[in-house]
Structure formats: structure tokens, C-alpha cells
ZAKESE-13324 format. One line per 8 residues: number of its first residue (from 0); their letters; for each residue x, y, z of C-alpha. Coordinates in pm, 1 decimal. Layout:
REM residues N
NUM> A> X,Y,Z  ...
This chain:
REM residues 66
0> MKSNKKLI> 4136.1,12248.3,-1717.3  3866.4,11979.4,-1734.5  3519.9,12055.6,-1604.8  3346.6,11788.7,-1397.8  3003.6,11911.1,-1505.6  2804.1,11677.6,-1726.2  2641.6,11817.0,-2037.1  2264.1,11788.7,-2009.8
8> VTKRVSVS> 2107.2,11662.9,-2329.9  1732.8,11636.4,-2375.1  1557.5,11364.4,-2571.4  1214.9,11359.7,-2730.0  964.8,11080.5,-2682.3  620.9,11032.5,-2825.1  342.3,10875.4,-2622.1  -21.9,10800.4,-2688.6
16> IPDLTHDK> -271.2,10866.7,-2412.3  -651.0,10847.0,-2396.1  -846.0,11162.5,-2480.9  -974.9,11198.2,-2125.7  -624.3,11178.9,-1980.6  -506.9,11438.0,-2233.5  -792.7,11670.5,-2138.9  -717.8,11635.8,-1767.6
24> LQKWADLE> -345.7,11696.5,-1819.4  -418.9,12000.5,-2035.1  -646.0,12147.3,-1765.6  -376.7,12080.7,-1504.5  -112.2,12246.8,-1722.8  -339.9,12547.2,-1774.9  -388.8,12580.6,-1398.6  -11.0,12564.9,-1347.5
32> GTSLADLA> 50.1,12817.3,-1626.0  271.1,12580.2,-1823.9  251.3,12372.6,-2138.4  121.8,12019.1,-2140.9  463.1,11898.7,-2264.8  645.2,12069.4,-1976.1  398.4,11928.1,-1722.6  436.2,11577.2,-1867.6
40> AYLLRRDV> 817.1,11605.4,-1860.1  804.0,11720.3,-1496.8  573.9,11431.9,-1398.6  801.4,11177.8,-1567.2  1113.5,11319.3,-1397.7  935.2,11321.0,-1060.8  818.6,10961.6,-1090.7  1163.9,10841.8,-1197.8
48> EIAEKEGR> 1313.5,11013.5,-889.9  1049.1,10853.3,-665.3  1112.3,10508.0,-815.0  1487.6,10552.2,-759.6  1438.6,10656.8,-396.6  1206.0,10362.6,-334.8  1460.2,10124.5,-486.8  1234.3,10020.3,-773.9
56> LKYTEEKT> 1489.8,10144.3,-1027.6  1837.6,10005.2,-1010.3  2112.1,10060.4,-1261.3  2410.5,9851.4,-1356.6  2741.3,10025.7,-1308.7  2844.6,10207.4,-1621.6  3204.9,10254.0,-1721.8  3286.2,10615.2,-1787.1
64> KE> 3553.6,10732.3,-2024.3  3798.9,10972.2,-1868.9
């Protein structure tokens, strides 16, 4: 039996941000009780979802292998 669930794979990215932005994000992460990396990942996911809903991100149709 085939499962219709997609395997979730995570990717790593490296970004450079100004010291002040880093400090603010770290304080925010501390207040939320999470790591800076987890907060940054959440913020990126959230903004991608917002951009999709607002129609700013559009994707070409991808062919899927079945």
C-alpha cells in the first residue's frame, strides 16, 4: 500500500545579519523560551506562508513522479 504522505526533509541555510538584529532576535528567542535558530526558522516559514496567501509567491506547476 502506498502512503500519500510526503516525507518532510529539512535544509540548512546560512545567513549573515547585523549584530543589532542578532541581539534583538536572541532576546526575542530568550523571551519565547526557544533557540535563535528555531525562532528564525519559524519567522521564515511564517513569512513564506503570508507571501503565498497574499499572492506574492507563485509557483510553476511541478510534475510529480508516481
